[in-house]
C-alpha distance (Angstrom), angle and dihedral (degrees) to the residues before:
residue distance angle dihedral
M1 . . .
L2 3.79 . .
E3 3.74 115.6 .
F4 3.81 132.6 -167.2
S5 3.78 132.9 169.1
L6 3.75 114.3 -96.5
F7 3.78 89.5 -152.6
S8 3.77 93.1 60.0
L9 3.83 90.2 53.2
K10 3.80 94.2 58.1
A11 3.76 113.6 105.0
N12 3.81 124.7 -143.8
P13 3.79 101.9 -152.2
F14 3.80 94.3 -166.2
E15 3.72 96.1 51.2
D16 3.85 91.5 41.0
G17 3.78 88.7 53.0
L18 3.87 93.3 51.4
R19 3.81 91.3 48.3
F20 3.82 90.4 47.4
L21 3.76 92.3 49.5
R22 3.87 93.1 50.0
A23 3.85 89.4 50.2
L24 3.88 92.1 47.8
I25 3.77 91.3 51.1
A26 3.94 92.9 45.5
S27 3.79 93.9 45.8
P28 3.78 118.9 11.6
Q29 3.82 91.0 174.9
G30 3.71 92.5 55.9
V31 3.78 95.7 51.8
G32 3.83 117.0 67.9
A33 3.79 102.6 -169.2
V34 3.74 144.0 32.6
A35 3.82 95.9 -116.2
P36 3.80 137.9 27.6
S37 3.82 118.7 -83.5
S38 3.83 114.4 -83.3
P39 3.78 124.7 -120.2
S40 3.77 88.8 -110.8
L41 3.80 92.1 59.9
A42 3.83 90.9 43.3
R43 3.85 89.8 55.5
A44 3.82 92.4 46.7
V45 3.86 91.1 50.2
A46 3.83 93.3 45.4
A47 3.77 91.6 48.4
Q48 3.80 89.5 69.4
V49 3.86 90.9 60.0
D50 3.85 116.4 87.6
P51 3.76 105.7 -145.7
T52 3.88 90.7 -165.0
Q53 3.83 90.9 65.2
P54 3.75 109.7 98.3
G55 3.81 124.2 -124.2
P56 3.79 138.2 53.9
V57 3.81 124.5 -50.7
L58 3.89 122.8 -135.7
E59 3.77 125.6 -149.1
L60 3.81 121.3 -168.7
G61 3.80 120.2 -157.2
P62 3.78 100.6 -1.6
G63 3.83 92.8 177.4
T64 3.83 110.0 -176.3
G65 3.82 92.1 -4.8
A66 3.80 101.1 -101.3
L67 3.85 94.2 132.2
T68 3.81 89.4 38.8
R69 3.78 90.7 61.2
G70 3.74 89.6 49.5
I71 3.80 92.1 51.8
L72 3.77 92.4 50.3
A73 3.76 93.2 45.9
R74 3.76 87.8 53.3
G75 3.84 88.3 64.8
I76 3.81 103.9 -94.0
S77 3.86 106.9 136.3
Q78 3.71 117.2 -126.7
E79 3.83 89.4 -117.7
R80 3.81 91.0 61.0
L81 3.75 94.8 52.4
T82 3.86 125.3 88.1
V83 3.80 118.9 -176.6
I84 3.75 130.4 -167.0
E85 3.90 118.4 -155.8
S86 3.76 123.9 173.2
D87 3.78 95.6 -160.8
S88 3.76 110.8 81.9
E89 3.81 96.4 -151.5
L90 3.79 92.2 49.9
A91 3.81 90.2 47.1
K92 3.79 89.2 53.9
S93 3.72 90.9 49.0
I94 3.86 92.2 51.3
T95 3.87 88.0 49.7
A96 3.79 90.9 53.0
Q97 3.81 94.4 46.8
F98 3.80 97.6 44.9
A99 3.81 110.1 32.2
R100 3.76 95.9 -177.4
V101 3.80 99.5 42.7
H102 3.86 113.7 103.5
V103 3.75 104.7 -117.7
I104 3.84 123.4 -167.8
N105 3.72 121.5 -172.7
G106 3.78 102.1 -149.2
D107 3.79 148.6 95.5
A108 3.75 114.4 -65.2
F109 3.80 88.4 -159.8
D110 3.82 86.9 66.6
L111 3.79 91.3 51.2
E112 3.82 99.3 152.6
R113 3.76 93.7 54.7
V114 3.77 93.9 40.7
L115 3.73 95.5 51.5
G116 3.83 93.2 36.1
K117 3.81 119.4 168.9
H118 3.78 94.8 -44.9
Y119 3.81 92.9 82.6
T120 3.79 108.3 54.0
E121 3.84 101.9 144.0
P122 3.81 111.4 97.2
F123 3.84 114.1 -110.0
A124 3.72 117.1 -112.4
A125 3.82 90.8 -148.7
T126 3.73 139.5 -2.7
I127 3.86 122.9 -147.6
S128 3.77 120.4 -165.7
G129 3.75 126.6 -162.2
I130 3.85 91.1 168.7
P131 3.86 110.6 123.5
L132 3.85 95.1 -121.2
L133 3.76 91.9 -178.4
N134 3.78 89.2 67.2
H135 3.82 87.8 64.1
Q136 3.80 137.0 69.3
P137 3.79 115.8 -92.5
A138 3.80 93.3 -115.0
R139 3.75 90.9 53.0
R140 3.74 91.0 50.8
R141 3.77 90.6 49.6
A142 3.78 92.5 50.0
L143 3.83 91.6 53.5
L144 3.73 93.8 51.4
D145 3.84 93.1 45.8
A146 3.82 90.0 51.9
A147 3.85 92.1 47.6
F148 3.80 93.5 49.7
E149 3.79 88.9 50.2
R150 3.89 85.9 61.3
M151 3.80 97.7 42.8
A152 3.80 133.5 88.8
P153 3.81 119.0 -107.0
G154 3.72 109.5 -82.9
A155 3.78 94.1 13.8
P156 3.86 117.2 142.4
F157 3.79 126.0 -115.8
I158 3.86 103.4 -154.4
Q159 3.83 118.3 -160.0
F160 3.74 127.1 172.3
S161 3.74 117.4 -153.0
Y162 3.79 140.0 -178.4
G163 3.78 89.9 -142.1
L164 3.86 122.6 90.4
H165 3.81 91.2 -126.5
S166 3.79 136.3 49.4
P167 3.75 110.2 -78.0
V168 3.80 89.5 -137.1
L169 3.87 127.6 43.5
P170 3.73 111.5 -126.2
S171 3.82 119.4 -107.0
A172 3.77 125.0 -143.5
G173 3.82 111.0 -59.1
I174 3.83 95.3 19.3
T175 3.84 124.3 105.4
V176 3.79 122.7 -159.0
N177 3.74 127.3 -160.8
M178 3.73 139.3 165.5
S179 3.82 105.7 -116.0
A180 3.81 101.0 -179.8
F181 3.72 145.2 0.6
V182 3.82 118.7 -141.4
W183 3.77 119.6 -167.3
C184 3.72 95.5 -166.6
P185 3.77 107.6 38.1
S186 3.83 89.6 156.8
S187 3.73 138.1 -7.6
D188 3.77 93.4 -71.7
N189 3.84 89.6 73.2
I190 3.77 95.2 -134.2
G191 3.79 118.0 148.0
T192 3.77 120.9 -114.8
G193 3.80 135.0 -169.3
L194 3.84 120.4 -132.7
G195 3.77 113.2 -146.6
G196 3.74 126.8 -167.8
C197 3.79 124.5 -158.9
T198 3.77 119.5 -164.7
T199 3.78 131.2 -158.2
P200 3.81 116.9 -130.3
P201 3.79 116.0 -85.6
P202 3.77 118.6 -113.3
K203 3.80 115.6 -79.5
């Protein structure tokens, strides 16, 4: 049976809001909204992860931990989850909230260097909270290509977006679909699409 601490899954909206605001001021390009992700969005994202699939799970850009809570509530144990957060203060906050999650303070766009040789097992899923639309198309593509190199065949790359279309055009062998639509992704009540990219199944 998978276990996780109920205490660690409790959000503090006021503290999350302050951390989010500091990160937004420090790096507007790295923050894609005006408020932390909502529980509804977190549940919609986490629903795309199959907890019965073996292997570690990767989260890119956890921010204040809203999606992280959803992933853990889905049944992914903290020990299975690795998160990469570029903002040092947010990374410290994630570490404080989730003691057994593997937290890396680094740039997800430099995924190969950040993960290095210490993470060799293919990821069963990758969840991205990075605002891809804030970055150039080539940079988005490079991130996905690097992620797929680290993922198991058939594993999903789950990206939520405030755009109506996928932020990255699929390359050969990759399928893209909108898995959910959330009307209240954060406190600003703006709708968002949830896109899922899937690696090719084993031949």
